[in-house]
C-alpha positions, 0 to 999 in steps of 0.5 A: 499499499501507498502511505502518504506522509503529511508531517512527521513519521506519525501513522495518524498523518498519514492517508493510503488514498491519493485522492484524500490526500489531493483533495487535503492539498487543493484544500491547504492551498486555498486556505492559505491563499484566502484572497479569492472571496469564496476560496475559503468555502471551496478549502472547506469542500475539499477537505470534506471531499478528503475526509469523505475518502479517508475519515481517519486522516487527521490533517484533512479534519484539523484544517476543515475546523481551522477553515470553518473558524475563518469563514465564519463571521461569529466567534460563537459560530466559529468555535461550534463549527471548528471544535468538533473537527480540531477534537477528531484530528487530536484524537487521531494525533495528539502531537499535530500542529494544526490542533493546537494552531486551530485553538489558537486561531479560536482563541485570539480574541476571547482568550488570547493568553490560551491563544498564545499557549496553544500557538507556542505549542504548535510552534514547538511541533512545527517551527515553520508553521506560519499561520500559527506565528499570525495567530501568536502575532494577533493575540500578543497584540490582543495582549498589549505585548505589540514588541513581541508581536512585531517580533514574531511577524518579523520571523513569519515574513522570515520564514514565509516572505510570500505570505501576504498576512505577515506583511499586512498585519506589520504594517497594522502595528 
């Protein structure tokens, strides 16, 4: 059987379905772009297709949770939509950085201290996780720790210079 590893060597982060992995990659690309109107809805559909093909694919669960949260204007609705997917991903792979990144995203405004903890956990698992750096910076800003937030954004720009969110957020500081 073909094994496709997403991150690391953990079995729960793998799928045997090339189609599930392809749908996941398509969704991840749309999630990272965040530019086009409707791209988040398309990303969600790709993650759902990935999970229809392999319901045990933890990264697809985590990114479905993140995309669902990002596509919802209400914090309560975002938490309601995202949490079951993040919980399932965590059950399947407790060391998946995107799980902690998703929780950081959900906590950025309501509980920035928790967001900082979750973002740092995600970054301990993947130091180059640009979205976790973005959410860490936002949480630090919400705590009034602007110098730290700026340092985090500079790190994000160094890691992923093509990520528009880093530049946009840095200008806003």
